[in-house]
N, C-alpha and C positions, 0 to 999 in steps of 0.2 A: 108643187110647181111641175107641170107636165110639159113635155116637149114632143112635137110631132114634126117630121121632116118630109118634105115633098121634093123628090128628085125632078130634074128638068124633064118636062113632058110626062111625068107620072102623077100618081095620086099620093096624098098624105099617107104615111105609114102609121104603124101602131104607136100609141103614146108611150113615152118613157117617163118614169117618175124621177125627176132630177133632184128634188128637195129631200125626198124620203122622210117626210115629217107627217105621218098619219095623225089626223085629229087636230093638227095645228094649222093656222092661217098662213098661206103663202100669198104674196101680193107684189105689185109694182115691178114687173119684169123688164129687163133691158137686154138687147142682143147686139153683138158686134162680131165681125168675121175677120180673122187674121189673114195675111197674104197667103199662108199655106193652106187655108181652108178650115182651120180650127175655129169653132164657134165659141165665143166668150158669152157667158150667161151670168147675169147678176139679178138678184131679186131680194125681196124682204121676206123674212120668216119670223113667225112668232117664236120667242125663246121658250124651249121646253121646260126650263126651270122657273122662269118668271114670265108667265103668259101675258103680263102687262108690258112687256118689253119686246121690241121688234128690231132684229139685227139684219144687216146686209150680208148676204152669202154670195158665193160665186162658184162656178164650175165650168168645165169645158167639155165640148164634144169634138173629138178628133175626126179628121177626114175619114178614118176607118169606121166611125160610128161609136167608138168607145167613149163612155161618159166618165169623167173624173168624179170622185167623191165630193160632195158639197163641203165648202170651207168658209168660215167667217173671215171677213177682211180684218176683223178685230172686235172684241167684246166691248160694247158701248153702254149696255144696260139702259137704253132709252128708246124712244120711238124713232125709228128711221124710216124714211120714205123716199120715193122717186129716184132710185139709183139710175145712173146713166153710165154704161160701160163702154170702153173703147177697145180696139184691137190691142192685144197685149195684156188686157185684163185690168187696166187702171179704171177706177170708177169714182164718181162724185155722187153725193146724196145730201139730203137735208134731214135734220132731226127736229123733234119737238112735237107737242100734242096739238098744236093749232095748224092753221093753213099755211104757215111759214115758220122757218127756224134756221138755226146755224147750219152752215155748209161744211161738209167734210170731204176729203180727198184721200184715196188710198190706192196702192198697187197690191198685187197678190203677195209681194215680199215685204210690204211695210204696212203698219197699222194705220188707222184713220187719223188724219191730221186736220185740225180746224183750218178752213180756208176762207179768205175774205172777211175774217172777223173784224169788227163786230156785226157786219151786215147780215141780216136774215134774208133768206130766199124762199120762194114758193115753188115755181117750176124751173127746171134746169135741163140742159143738154150739154154733154161733154164730147169733144172730138179730139182725136190725136192725128197730127200730120205725119207723113212718112219720115220726116226728120226727127220726130220725137216731141215736137212742140204740142202743148195742150191748148185747146180753145174752149172756153166756157161761155155759154149764153144762159141768162137766167132772168126771172122776173122777181120783183121785190115784194109782191103780195099787196101792194098799195091799191087803192081804188081811184082812178083806173090803174091797172098794172103798168109798170114801166119795164121795158126790156133793156138789160145791160149786157156788156160783153167784156170778157177778160182774157188775157193771153199770158201763158207761162212758157218761156223758152226753156 
């Protein structure tokens, strides 16, 4: 997973390798910016031990430009897809081998927790309000897809 930054009025700078996983697949990236300018990054990486497993990782880029080391939200040993990260680093994603699957939610300090079980989701987007409430929009993968909304104070 590579990151390039473009300062206001400038050009994109050199790429930085955020995932540090040479030879493995990185996919499905999501970005959010904290009030202090810290960039939250979440993405899916192929597990180096079990290449048939894909885990959700996260890192930060400080306003100074320093990148944190990548870290797992938690080992799930399954296929994880489409993370959506918020300011503060909370994220939601779906798992499963098909076009839809169970939804999980985690913060950098807590492991993945099933959310909205037993509903499967396809596409999703998570947002965090300034007061700390989380808003989740998602589709159910049906044909035609139906858009749903959930709120967690």
